[in-house]
matplotlib code that plots the C-alpha trace (Angstrom):
import matplotlib.pyplot as plt

x = [111.9, 114.4, 112.6, 114.9, 115.4, 117.8, 118.6, 119.0, 119.2, 115.9, 117.2, 113.8, 110.2, 109.1, 110.0, 110.8, 114.4, 116.5, 120.3, 120.8, 123.6, 125.3, 124.6, 125.8, 122.9, 119.9, 116.4, 114.2, 110.2, 109.3, 111.5, 109.6, 106.3, 105.6, 104.1, 101.0, 101.9, 105.5, 104.2, 107.4, 107.9, 110.5, 111.9, 113.0, 115.2, 118.8, 117.6, 117.9, 114.7, 114.2, 113.1, 112.2, 113.3, 110.6, 110.4, 109.1, 112.1, 110.6, 111.4, 108.8, 109.8, 108.7, 109.7, 112.2, 114.6, 114.7]
y = [96.2, 96.4, 94.1, 91.7, 89.7, 90.8, 89.8, 92.2, 91.9, 93.2, 95.9, 96.9, 96.4, 99.7, 101.5, 99.1, 99.3, 96.7, 96.9, 95.0, 93.0, 95.0, 98.5, 100.0, 102.5, 101.0, 101.3, 103.2, 102.7, 104.8, 103.0, 99.5, 98.0, 94.5, 91.7, 90.8, 87.1, 88.2, 88.3, 89.9, 89.6, 91.1, 87.6, 88.1, 91.2, 90.2, 87.6, 87.8, 88.8, 88.4, 91.7, 92.5, 95.8, 97.5, 99.9, 102.5, 102.8, 100.9, 97.6, 94.9, 92.6, 89.3, 87.6, 86.0, 83.5, 80.2]
z = [84.0, 86.9, 89.5, 91.1, 94.3, 97.1, 100.7, 103.9, 107.5, 109.4, 111.9, 113.5, 112.6, 114.3, 112.6, 109.6, 108.7, 106.6, 105.8, 102.2, 102.0, 99.6, 100.7, 104.2, 104.2, 105.9, 104.1, 106.1, 106.7, 103.8, 101.4, 102.1, 101.9, 103.4, 102.0, 104.1, 104.5, 105.6, 109.4, 110.7, 114.4, 117.1, 117.1, 113.6, 114.1, 113.0, 110.5, 106.8, 105.0, 100.9, 99.1, 95.7, 94.4, 92.4, 89.6, 91.7, 93.9, 96.9, 98.2, 99.0, 101.8, 101.1, 104.4, 106.7, 104.8, 106.6]

ax = plt.figure().add_subplot(projection="3d")
ax.plot(x, y, z, "-o")
ax.set_aspect("equal")
plt.show()
């Protein structure tokens, strides 16, 4: 199983886009799923988010890192 935690910067919420710390290419909307409790807001753009890389190749956005 290759599920692991990662961090990235939230670039936009509509469409959803995140740039992983170690990857220069942003993840796009179709590559991301958001945990319901993440509750991302426009004010969170530019902040660090925690993600889980899943075995299906998508990333689960868990929420903003405080």
